[in-house]
C-alpha angles and dihedrals in degrees: 000000000000119000114216132179120246106257110245110230100161133351140172138185112230112216128300126280094007124135130217136186143178099297096046096085127073132166127199148096092296095167093049092234092160094223093107092237118134130231126206117236119193129182127186136204087249091066099255117141117195132181122198135187103196120208137161111289116212118221090243092057097055115161092358091064091051091051091052089056091063110083101178142004120185132171108221093184092227130084112266109226098175141352127204134180120218150110098295100150122078119234090024132094094194123110117253132190119244114201119192118207124182091260104014143052116209130185119201138183121220118209134174130209126199111248124231095210136054094271091084134223123349123223128200134194112214123185114233101181141329139202123214109219124221091205132047110264125228106178142330144212135197140206147122096304115199092012094288111155131206099042142040131241126209130230120193124194115210127213090254095054104265122140111213117195124205128187106199107296097352133078113235110185144307133230133189117227113235119249092011121173110148129009120252136188116302130205137166122232108207093189094064097021091235139126123236125204139155114239129209088262085071094244132123111243129193123203121185117226090232090055091050092048095054096039125106114298109257107196087132128024109256120237113236092230095054124081116262116255114259124232098062144064128252112261114245130164120255091225139344135208121197111230099174091214139060116273120231099193142357128209135182108191118200106189094142140001092254095057114093108167134135116200122204122188111206131184092264107005142049116220130196116192136177122243091264093055098260114138118243099184142333130212122202110217123216094205140043109272122213106186143343142195128198114213137175121292129210091223115079116243095020135094128210121222134198109209126184125196140188093264092071092257130137111202127194116211131185098206100305099340117100110227105170142005124202129180120232126199091236145019107276119223095181133021131187137171118233140174122225131183094258100036135025126210098024117174110230114198132178130199127210090250094055104264106151115194133182109195142157135214125252138050136284114246115252116232094186115127125190109254118235115259115229112239111244137169117265113248102212094183091056091047091050091050090049091048092053091049092052093047090051091052091048092051092049091048093048091047092056111092100180113135096197120059117254116264121249119267090246121034121215089229134031125196123202121187121201120185116206117247093221133054121253120266111234101023120242093207118131091219107056098196140003118206090341096310117116116241110229130203132208130210120237118198121202121195118197116195123181127205092187140016110305115193123209100338116199120195126201126189121202126187128174118259135290084031116089140181133220091240128008103179126058127180111198133192122252110285122218125217113292095012124127136200131199122210125187131194137157129237124206144158113275104176145054097252134063118261122247093224136026096200125106129203126219120200122188120189121189144146126251120230088264091054097255111145115234135186127206125190132197136169137212134189122228119216123260090234088071092075105026143033134208118269142156118293120258119245100214128024138173102226128046134180123190121201117197122205137179095232132068115271118272123232104266092213090060092044093050103031094162090063100037095081094055097039119108092212116088101179096077093227097098136037131176129206125201113201114221090231103019148042132308117268121199125202118199128184115206117241095205105034137037096257141117124203126204116192135173144146090247122062095204096048091063091068100083094044093047092048092048092048093052092045095049092046090055091049093047097051094040089057089051090052100248107149097174098056108144133184130188144168122231128198133043121322109251096239096151091059089049092048090058089063090049092052092047092051093046093051091053090051090051090050090050090053091049092049090051093051092047091049090051092051093048091047091053090048091048093052091047091054090048091054091050092050092046090052090050093049093048093050112106091214106060116232131188116272092226092217093303090134091054091048089049092054092046092050091048091052090049091051092051092048091048091048092052091047090049091051091050091048090049092053089050089048091054089050092047091050092052090051090046090054091051091050091048092050089051092048091051091049092049092049092049091050092043095054100022094241117192118241095261093054091044090053090049091050091049091050089050096051096036106040093149134052092201140009124250133187090248100044127024138184098255099059093039093050092045091053092050095046091046090053092054092047090052097046125024095011097045116131100233142010088253093059089044093053090050092050091048090055091052118095130188124010144216121308112268106242138134107294124227093242141344098252094101093046093049091047092053093047091050089049090049092053091046094053092045087051090054091057101272114164121218118228138153092229131053116270098198095072089197122155113250110237118238092241091055092045087063087066092070092102115102110277095026095114119010111158132066120250095244132161113292091241091064090075097242131094131187112275110215134187115253093254093052092045090052091050095050090046091057093049097049129055120240121270092246094054093046091051091054094047100040110024094158098045112103113202125204091238100072125177124258094257093051090049090053091053090050092049090051090064092052123065106264137158125265092245094059090050091049092050093048092050091050090050091050091053091047093049092049090048091051090050091052092049092049093049091049091051089050092053091049091051091050090051092051092049092050091050091050092052091050093054092049093048091050091059092051099053142329092229094055091045091054091051091049091049091050090050092050092048092048090047091050091050091052090049 
């Protein structure tokens, strides 16, 4: 179905800041001109009443033509709730305008006088009569109540559910609706002389005028405890229909005597009922409607409807069949059909903001004709050049793998961060001192400069715990082009453990002038002096790291000038740092060799000093112009010291899980006791509590103790995770210096070992790191193309959850370091580039390949499906044949026993040796069992052959027996 826009014939914007609703629009011959042409009457909640006579405005007329369309504008000084047009004055057949205010009903006559000058006709609004209401009005309806002809009566519904009836300038009576809570739409049905409304019970109710007239007088609402006044009947509805939803609008069209339909517009459905309350049809709407209007149809027995919704659409239905859809520039709250001198059947719609539109359905004809193309010769050289250019652009676009779009060459906003060289005086830290050492703070200055209009910028500052800032969120005013803003805040240490990172992130979110949201990021580095001070070096330490270089050592006082003044060492070869909330770290430069040594009693605390040493060495020699400056680390990687941090963090996670389970159990018990006590207290016959109150207090105390213990454990877990991050950063740095990894591989290794910035109860560091390391071991660090092909065919993986222990993770990290040490190269894609065989592709189902192809000495081998094992067995010769042919060739896939011999030469723990011996025994036992089974099968096959040969002939059986005996003797 085509979607067309409603064709704009005439439109106007009514005031500024005014509000309009359903009852604020009315169409009719309000000035009784007798021409049959309608005028548009609009009232607003601000009390403004306007009357328009729309007509076609020529382009030359402009604003003057729009002004001529407005006949009258009057301020009535009271909110206009609803306007209606009818015969409201006795002894007169002219149409009058009824205006409903919250506390007043006014009836006016509109008259026009021909002007004698060029300004045109003059229109006047004259009051005929008015009624002051004792109750606040909600809506009204009009009609020939009681079958009276010649004039119309008015019925007003108040906010408290009273129906007030007026016959011209006199008040008739009032009745309260039964079971009233909130007012609903109200309409009069002249065919049955009844009133229809939707009650708070979400049902359509019909009350006959005769029933209302003879019901109990309702000048005052009756109290339920008082006796009902005599002299009247109790008010009951004639019939009801359950809608199940609130109604937005009611309509009773009367195009002909044969039509007898009642239309109800609900929040999600459209209902059509007969006059007796029986449903004719119902249409479920797939959108939120706003208003509707039934109008006459050319087909007998059907009714057309105009229906507006909140997606700016105007839909035309014939009963339940959608005939047309037109798009409006706003959400209509009222819609009418009018006839004007130049155009009949115009759709008049009004928005809640005061946009009045007269439009028609259909499309404008297009007079565009395709111009003739001049015949010209084809330039094949130009076409070939253009084709090559397009192919080049396609190749560049297909080669680009960026997910996010590239940023513009010039940003609308630039952020520059400057960290002060000196500490603040006085300090802005929340903790004034830690273990007697004052806690400093440093000022960070941010300068925002805009090259264009930046709307509603919001700035967020993020630093790693336990670092903190004085203010982390800033909401700025809209910045014009060329303006700049300076923001200052202070950073300081706010915890009793050293941070894992001294960098801070700045995020600025804003909207461009076109409304497009944008995000800008920047980063700043905090000084090392923020978390440590100079002290005297330690004589003996537990952990040491030696960094070798190819240049003579640099004077440490020149490299760390901020600590040289406070240091007790004057030779420049040693410097010591005391963390405010950590251990002492000593830095020593060798006098005879080109080495630096970092030593401390804490493995994790050496991270920041080692990082700073490497960074400042690079800066120092780059300034001097040394391009071949190299640095390395010799000796084994301290994995066992790193594993201690992993175990400590894991134990705290296990404790947190236990505390959570215990708290859940105690909470269930606490609620169960509460239910028991509540049942006892509600019982009319008192019963003993049976110590339930004591049990409740004890359970509550246990819950509070567990909650405090869980909070303490969580703080320890945060501290352990920060120390684990520091240790991981240090391990990555040592591996990169050990093997000379380039920056891209170092970044990949850091992303593998540090996949999370913080722990959560759903996802922790151990399972995330294990999944990342496992992926590298199965892809770029796999031991052979065969293992890589198997891992490429594998999809999915295990569910990430808290593991039972850290043995598997530590084993995988050790294997990762070993393969990097053997020259393995890290990459996100596979380096083998081998084609995956079809048999191995069938293993892509979950569970096809589960284990990592590790060294045989690790105690795990690849577990393959039977089909894959059969395929690999066909492709490779047996071990026995390969040993005979190539006795000196040493393959990378060694057996378990050979791996154990190799591990004996290297320093290993007793547990690994014990595991390898047990695996060797198990493998030898399996070989013996397999050889025994093979002998039994050979024996059974020989016996079967003997029985068959005996049946054939005695002579042949004897020969077979002799051959077997001779063969056995030779064996």
